[in-house]
N, C-alpha and C positions, 0 to 999 in steps of 0.2 A: 359728315365731311365738310370741310370748308375749302373753298377755292376762291381766288381773287379775280376781280375784274378791274382792270385799270384803264383809264382814259387819260391820255396826256395831251394837254392843250398847248399849242405853239402858234407862232404867227402863220398866217395863211400861206405865205410863200416859204418854201423850205420846211414845210410842216412834216411832222412824223408822229403817228399814233401807234402805240404798241399795246396789244392786249394779250395776256397769257392766262390760261386756265390750267391749274394743276389740280386734277381731279375736280373739275368745275372751277376753274380760275379764269377770270377775264380781266384784261387790263386795257384801258383806253387812254391813249396819249394824244393831247392836242397842243398845238403851238400857235402863238399870235402871228398875224401877217407881218411880213417884213416890210412891206410897202403899203402899205395901205391896209257667205254662208247660210244662217238659220239659228235656232235656239241652241243653247249649250246643252250639256248632258248632265245627268245626275241631278242633285239638289241645287236649287238656285244659290248663287253666291251669297254668302252671309259674311258680315264683318261687324266690327265694333261701331257703335253710334258715336259720332263726334259732335261736340257742342257747335252751335251755329256761329259764324263769324259776325262781327258787328256790321260789316258792309258785305253781306252775303252776295247780293246781286253783282256788286263790283268785283268781288273775288271770282265768282263764276265767269264773268266776262273776261277778266284777265287770264284766268286758267284756260279758257277756251282758246284765247289768242296764243297763249304759250304752247299749247298742244299743236296748234297749226304751224307756229314758227318752228317748233321742234321737228315736225315732219319735213318742212321745206328745207331747213338747214341740213338735216340728215341726208336728204336726197341730193342736195348740192355737194356735200362733202363726199358722199359715196360714189357720185358720178365719175366714171372713168378710172376708178381706183379698185384694186383687188386686195387691199391691205386691211388689217384690223382697224377699227375706229372706235374712239371713245371720247365723249365730250359732255359738258354740263350745260344743257340749254337754259337751265335756271340761272346759272352764273352769267352766261353770255347775255341773256335777255335783261337781267337786272342791271348790268353795267350799261347796256345801250339805252335802257329805259331811263336811267339817271341822266344820260346825255340828252335824250329826247326832251327832258324837262326844260332844258335851256335852248332848244331848237325853235326856230321860227320859219314861217313861210313854207317854201317847197322842201327845205331840209327836214322840217318837222313832218310834213306829209309823207315823204318817202319813208322815213323811219316808221311812222304809224302804219303804213300799208304793209311793209315787210314784216313787222312784228304783229300785224293783225290787231292793233290796239283799238279800243273804243275812241271815238272822236273827242269825247269830253275828257280832258286831262285829269280832272278831279276824280273821275272813275278809275283812271289808271293809278293815281296816287293812293286812293283808298284801298284798291285791291292789293297793291304791293304792301301798303302799311300793315294790313291785317296778317298777310302771309309771313312777311319778314318778322314781325313781332312774335307771331306764333312759333316760328322755327327757332327764334332766339330763346324761347322759354325752355329750360332744361327739363328732361324727363328721365325716368329710371331705366326704361327698357332698352334704350339705344342712345347713341350720340349723334345728334343732328344739330349743326349750328351754322350760322351764316354771319358774315361781317361785311359791312360796307364802310369804306374809308375814302376820304377825299384829301389829297395832298395839294395844297393851294400855294402858288407862288406869292412871295411877299410883294410882287409887282402887279398882282391882279386883285382887284376889289370885286368880290362877288356881289351881285344884286341881292338885296334882302330876300326877295321872293324865292329865288333859286336856292339860296343857302337854307331858308326855312324848310323848303320841300325836302332837301337832302336830309336834314336833321330830323324833321317831324314825320315824314312819310316813309323815307327809306331807312330811317334809323342809322344814318351815317355819322361817323365821327370825322370831324375836319381838323386839319392841322396845317398851319402856315409854315412853309419851308423856303429855303434859299436854293433855287435850282442852279445858282452859280457854282455851288459845291455839289455838282450832279452825282458824283460817285458816292458821296456820303448819303445823299437822299436815296439813291438807288439801293444801297445796302440797307438803309432803314426800312424801305418798303418791302424788300425781299425778306428781311428778317420777320417783319410783321406777318407776311403771307405764310412763311414757313411755320410760324407759331400757330396761326389760325388753322392750318391744314395738318397739324400734328406731325410736322417735318416731312410730309409727303410731297409738298410742292416747294422746290428750292430754285433760287435764281430765276424767278419769274421774269424780271426785267433784265435783259442782257445788256452788257456794256455797250455804250454808244447810243442808246435810245434816248436818254435824257441829256439835256444840256442847258445852257443859260437861257435859251429861248423857250424852254418848256414853261407852261403856265399852270397846268393842272393835271393831276393823275387821279382817276377814279378807280377804286379797287373793290371788287366783290369776291369774297372767299366763301366757299362752301365745303363743309366736311361732314362725312357720314360714316359711322361704323355701327353695324348691326349684326345680331346673331339670328339665324333662321329660327322661326318658331318650331319647325320640325328639322332637327339637325341630321346631317348625314353621319353615318358611322364610319370613322376613319378606317376601321378594319375591313370595310367593304370596298374601299377605294382600290382599283386595280388598273394596271397598265393595259390599255385597249387602243385599237386603231381609231384615229379621227380622220375622216375622209375629206381632204381638202378639195379633191375633185373626184369624179367617178373612177378615175384610174390611179389616183395617188392617195396614200394614207401615211400618217405619222403616228407612232405609238406615244401616248401621253397618259398621265394619271386621270382616270375617270371616276367620279363619285357616284354612289348608288344609294337609292332609298325607295321603299315602297310604302306609300301612305296616301291619305286623302289630300288631293290638291284641286284647285280650280282649273278647269281645262275645257277647251272646245276646239272643234275643227272648223276653220273658216274656208269654205270651198272657193269663194270668190278670190280670196287671197292666195289660196293654194298652200296653206300652212296650218299647223296646230299651234295654239297659244296655251302656255302653262304659266300660272301665277303662283309664286312662292312667297309667302308672307315672312316678314321679319318679326321678332318679338314685339308685342304691343299691337300688332295688326294694322298699324297706320301706313307703314311703308311696305311695298312689295316689288319684287323683280318679276317682270313679265318677259318670257322667252318666246319669240316667234320663230318656230322651226319649220322651214319649208318642207313640203312633202317629198320633193326630189333632192338628191344629194347636191346637184348643181342648180338648185332652184332659187337661190338667194337673189340673184340679179332680177329675175322675174318678179319676185315678191317686192323688191325695192321699187320697181317700175310701177307696180300697182299701188304701193303706199302713197305715191305722189298725188293720187286722187282720193285717198281715203281719209276718214276723220279719226284721228287718234283719240279724240274725246270719247268715242263710243266703241272703239275696236275691242276693248277688253271688258265691256260692261255686261255681256250676256253669258258669262261663264257659269258652269255648274261644278259642284264638288263631287269627286269620284276617286276611288282608290286606283292608283296607277303606279307602275314602276318607272322611276326616273333615273336616267343616267346623264350626268352633266360634267363637262370638263372642269378641272381645277386649274384656274388660270389667273394671270396678272396682265393688265394692259396699262401702258403709259403713252400719253399722246401730247404732242406739242404742235399747235396749229397757228398759222398766220391767216387770220380770217378776213382781212381787208378785201381781197379779190373775190371771195365767195359772197360777201355782203354786197359788193358792187354788182355782181352778177345777179343777185336776188332783187336789186332795185334801189339800194341805198348808195347813191352816187354823189349828190351834192355835199354830203357830210365830209367827204374826203377831198373835195375840190377847193383849192385855196381861193379861187375867184368866186365860187358860188355858195360856199358854206355860210349859213346864217345861224350862228350860235349866240346871237346878241342877247338872248335871255339869260346868259351866264354872267357876263360882265358889262353888258350895255353896248358893246360895239361888235362889228362883224369881222374882227381880225383874228378869229379862231377857226381852226378846222382840225379834223382828226387825221392823223397820219398812219397809225398802226393799230391793229387789233390783234392781240396775241392771246392764245388760250392754251393752257396746260392742264392735263387731267391724269388721274391715276385711279385704277380699280384693281382690287384683289378679291377673288371669289374662292372660298375654300369650304371645308366641311362644316365649320362653325357659322359662317355667314359671309358678309362682304364688308370691305372698307373702300371708300372712295373719297376723292377730293378734287376741287377745281377752283381756279381763281375767277370765266366769262360767261258723209251721208250714212245712213243706216246700212250696215253690212248684213246681207242675208247669209245665214249659216245653216248647216244641216245637222239635225240631231243624229247622233250615233246611237242606233237602237240596239246597244249591247251593254251588258252589265260590266264587263271587264274590257276596257279599251286596250289597244296594243300599247306596248311600252313606249314611253316618251324618251327616245334615245337621241340626245343631242350630240351625235357623232359626225355631224357635217355642219358647214357654215350656217350661222343663225344671227338674227337681229334681236336686241334686247333693250329694255329700259327699266328704270327704277322710278316708280310713281309714289307720290304722297297722296294717299287716298282721301285725306281730309280736304286738302285744297284742290286736288286733282291736278296739281302741277307735276310735270315730269322733271325730276331732278337730274338724272343722268341718262344717257342713251349711247348706243354703240352697236358694233357687230363683232363677232368672233369668227374669223375665217381660216386662221391657221395658227399653230402654236408658235410661241416666241421663246427664245432662250433668255432666261432671267439672269 
């Protein structure tokens, strides 16, 4: 799946940045300043062997950072909300990382800390270089692609170093545009995003976000479509109750399969984790199902201090009955306030922002971060798109585990097992009318 991430640059005063992710779409807009548990169960998890990256250590470092950022952003988005949630941490982080390339002083340090990035920017560049290049390489088993695009005002001259990093490290395509014709540029960007996300993300940038003061829009789009390596039988799908609370349920289509899957029970988290691979074995969806019907809030509180890098690493393969909702999720998020709460403040402040590594002056700041995302899960597989410590577990000493029945709110994510990046994440708490 492809989703865009855009950053629009405008003058520091009257600035506005807008980022949208549509099934992993992020848009950043900037403007110039106007004035100035225990072991798993069953057999140890096995999977395909992947060739090593050219910059393996840097990829590992950035992947670790990305997992931590995913956790922090999920906790921030979930806090105080009881709704479904879906976003692409890969898309969002890629767009912000491109902006980080041109950040200086405290603006750079705030972004680095929130994204958990290595201090050496070259490590960041090389890590993203290998992963983005890898994802852009077509494969037969599934569709996974990403695209980085930079729309630059004809009134802004990019520093050679910044332009080089966008092109050579983030594999970004740059285009010079006239933001005086803002509606034409908006339509052009939205059409490019729609194409990259297989028409799943439309109208990423709303009317009124771009104007003659806009100086740059950075876009990241991610698209994924995969089939389960072990598909559900459509004939086995039945209408069953999904318990939104202990006392409330809604009848929805529930898929069923009995087969070998990677599974374990994490007592510290109070949940069972099930991993379901897509064809090719590189990508998998991990479902974190609370032990209690109303246990998701408690699980989310515990996630805030856990390491997503290791949470699913001690699974074991065992035959289990799986019941999973058939569902679609669509999300549109304004991320600016969440990122500010997490610690990225100067980037959005027209007086304090220092993005002088982009064009040589401090007259740019980010005004909006918009993310739009889409996910569909059915018997065949999934389709998604977007534009932005050691856990102790307890071995279950039984041959046949209890059924894994996802009939109450749960947390999930889709991981690229080669890079260890989390491409998509969210939670399903209640059915929605399509």
